[in-house]
C-alpha positions in Angstrom: -17.9 -47.9 38.6 -16.8 -44.9 40.7 -13.2 -45.5 39.8 -14.1 -45.6 36.1 -16.1 -42.3 36.3 -13.1 -40.7 38.1 -10.7 -41.9 35.4 -13.0 -40.5 32.6 -13.3 -37.2 34.4 -9.5 -36.9 34.9 -8.9 -37.7 31.2 -11.5 -35.1 30.2 -9.9 -32.5 32.4 -6.4 -33.2 31.1 -7.6 -33.1 27.5 -9.2 -29.7 28.2 -5.9 -28.4 29.6 -4.1 -29.3 26.4 -6.3 -27.0 24.4 -5.6 -24.1 26.7 -2.2 -23.4 25.1 -0.9 -19.8 25.7 0.5 -19.6 22.2 -1.9 -19.9 19.3 -1.1 -22.0 16.2 1.0 -20.1 13.7 -1.0 -18.2 11.2 0.7 -19.5 8.1 -0.6 -19.7 4.5 -0.5 -23.5 4.3 -3.3 -24.0 1.7 -3.3 -23.7 -2.0 -6.2 -23.2 -4.3 -5.7 -23.7 -8.0 -1.9 -23.5 -7.5 -2.0 -20.2 -5.6 -1.1 -19.6 -1.9 -4.2 -18.6 0.2 -3.9 -16.9 3.6 -5.8 -17.9 6.7 -8.6 -15.5 5.7 -9.1 -17.4 2.4 -7.8 -14.5 0.4 -5.1 -14.7 -2.3 -1.5 -14.0 -1.3 1.0 -12.1 -3.5 4.8 -11.5 -3.8 6.5 -8.2 -4.7 9.4 -8.3 -7.2 11.1 -5.4 -5.5 11.6 -7.6 -2.3 14.9 -9.4 -2.3 14.2 -13.1 -1.6 16.1 -14.2 1.5 17.0 -10.6 2.7 14.8 -10.9 5.8 13.1 -7.5 4.9 10.0 -6.2 3.2 10.4 -3.1 1.0 6.6 -2.5 1.0 5.9 -0.2 3.9 3.8 2.9 4.7 1.3 3.6 1.8 2.4 0.5 0.0 1.5 -1.7 3.0 -2.0 0.0 3.1 -2.6 -1.2 -0.5 -0.7 -4.5 0.0 -1.3 -5.6 3.6 1.4 -7.9 4.8 0.6 -11.4 6.1 1.5 -10.7 9.6 3.2 -13.3 11.8 2.9 -13.6 15.6 5.8 -12.3 17.6 6.7 -15.9 18.5 6.7 -17.1 14.9 9.6 -19.4 13.9 10.6 -20.6 10.4 9.0 -23.9 9.3 9.2 -25.8 6.1 9.3 -23.2 3.2 8.1 -20.5 5.5 10.3 -17.9 7.1 9.8 -14.7 9.0 10.9 -11.2 7.9 11.1 -8.1 10.1 9.2 -5.1 8.8 10.4 -1.5 9.2 8.1 -1.0 12.2 9.6 -4.1 13.9 6.6 -6.3 13.4 6.9 -9.8 11.8 5.6 -10.9 8.5 5.5 -14.4 6.9 7.6 -15.1 3.8 7.5 -18.2 1.5 10.8 -19.3 0.1 12.3 -16.0 1.3 9.6 -13.8 -0.5 7.4 -11.7 1.9 3.7 -12.4 1.5 1.0 -9.8 1.1 -2.8 -9.5 0.4 -4.2 -7.0 -2.1 -6.6 -4.5 -0.5 -8.8 -4.5 -3.6 -9.5 -8.2 -3.6 -13.1 -8.3 -2.3 -13.7 -12.0 -1.8 -11.9 -15.3 -1.6 -10.7 -16.4 -5.0 -10.2 -12.8 -6.3 -6.7 -12.3 -7.9 -7.1 -8.7 -9.1 -3.6 -7.8 -7.9 -1.8 -10.2 -10.2 0.4 -8.3 -12.6 -0.1 -4.9 -11.0 2.7 -2.2 -11.1 3.9 -3.5 -14.5 4.1 -7.1 -13.3 5.9 -6.4 -10.0 3.0 -8.0 -8.0 2.3 -11.7 -8.7 0.1 -14.3 -7.0 2.2 -16.4 -4.6 2.7 -19.9 -5.8 4.1 -22.9 -3.9 
């Protein structure tokens, strides 16, 4: 019985160590709701027509990024599936889907809002898989 208890304790300790990873899981927009990509916050994600897909850059910086906050990626982020990482003007990383950088719209108030779709003469569109 003592050996069984020690084995259970050892297994529990090892399982606990596995959850103490120093790098968090990537914060990627892996969900869709009604055919639209949704970020980890549950808010709608958008793409900007002025970004060049696959360029590795975002053209939405400064005031643009205040209105259209980028979906930031951790420093350790690596491309996976359809997701890639672009480097912003400030050197920080941002997630992209199929080469298109992803953004939130500051005026979306709650999950499910899509008030940014079609803004700036259609340059902003909801991100779709």
